[in-house]
Structure formats: C-alpha cells, structure tokens
C-alpha positions in Angstrom: 52.1 47.3 24.4 53.3 48.9 27.7 54.8 46.4 30.2 51.8 46.7 32.6 49.4 45.7 29.7 51.7 42.8 28.9 51.8 41.7 32.5 48.0 42.0 32.8 47.7 39.9 29.7 50.0 37.3 31.2 48.0 37.3 34.5 44.8 36.8 32.6 46.3 34.0 30.6 47.2 32.3 33.9 43.6 32.8 35.2 42.3 31.3 31.9 44.5 28.3 32.1 43.4 27.8 35.7 39.7 27.8 34.6 40.6 25.4 31.8 42.3 23.2 34.4 39.2 23.1 36.5 37.0 22.3 33.5 39.3 19.5 32.3 39.4 18.0 35.8 35.6 18.0 35.9 35.4 16.4 32.4 37.9 13.7 33.5 35.7 13.0 36.6 32.5 12.9 34.6 34.0 10.6 31.9 35.6 8.4 34.6 32.3 8.1 36.5 30.4 7.2 33.4 33.1 4.7 32.2 35.7 2.9 34.3 34.2 4.0 37.6 30.6 3.6 36.8 30.0 1.3 39.7 31.7 3.6 42.1 29.5 6.6 41.0 26.4 4.6 42.0 27.6 4.5 45.6 27.4 8.2 46.0 24.4 10.5 46.1 24.0 13.4 43.7 25.5 16.5 45.4 27.6 14.5 47.8 31.1 15.9 48.2 33.9 13.5 47.3 37.6 14.4 47.5 39.2 13.3 44.2 42.7 13.6 42.8 44.0 13.0 39.3 46.1 10.0 40.6 42.8 8.2 41.3 42.0 8.2 37.6 45.4 7.2 36.3 45.9 3.7 35.0 42.1 3.0 34.5 42.9 1.5 31.1 40.4 4.0 29.6 42.1 5.9 26.7 39.6 8.8 26.9 40.4 9.3 30.6 44.1 9.1 29.8 43.8 11.8 27.1 42.0 14.1 29.5 44.7 13.5 32.2 47.4 14.3 29.6 45.6 17.5 28.7 45.2 18.4 32.3 48.8 17.9 33.1 49.9 19.9 30.1 47.7 22.9 31.1 49.0 22.7 34.6 52.6 22.7 33.3 52.1 25.7 31.0 50.3 27.6 33.8 53.2 26.9 36.2 55.8 27.9 33.7 54.1 31.2 33.0 53.8 31.9 36.8 57.5 30.9 37.4 59.2 32.7 34.5 57.1 35.9 35.0 57.1 35.9 38.8 53.3 36.1 38.8 51.7 36.2 42.2 47.9 36.1 42.0 45.2 34.4 44.0 43.6 31.9 41.7 41.0 30.8 44.2 39.0 34.0 43.9 38.0 33.6 40.3 
C-alpha cells in the first residue's frame, strides 16, 4: 500500500472515530435523560438547544451511563493518539 493510501486510511479512521465519538455522546445523553436525569429532561422542550458536557454525566451512579462515558473517553483517546503520532491535520467539523 503506497504511503498516501496508508495516510488516507489513517485520516478516514480518525474521521470514523470522530463520528463514533459523536454517536456515543448522543447515546450517553439519551440514556442519562431517560435515567438519572429524567426529571431534568422534562424541564426542556423538544428541539431546545442545551449545552452539555461529559463531566455533567459523571458520577450519576448509573452504571450504563458510566460505561458509555468510558467508551467515549477511550474513543477520544485513540483518535487523539492517531492524530498525534501521525501528525494528522484534518477539519473534523466538516463531516
């Protein structure tokens, strides 16, 4: 495999991990709002924009949310390591 093909494969892997990261975050929010934050979810209208961070879901005591957070952090770590060791510079916000 020529180096450019290899690099393209690495860049696509990073893009894929980024999409997975977004999906895991969404899953974590959905599980959190149906579980430990069920009351909070009722305070917001459907379609309302809420700024959320992973830290807001840590220490909920919900094992399922904890597992999703662990997966999210691992995906982020792998994505960052691929970017760093291969000096990948791509815009992930245009996917």
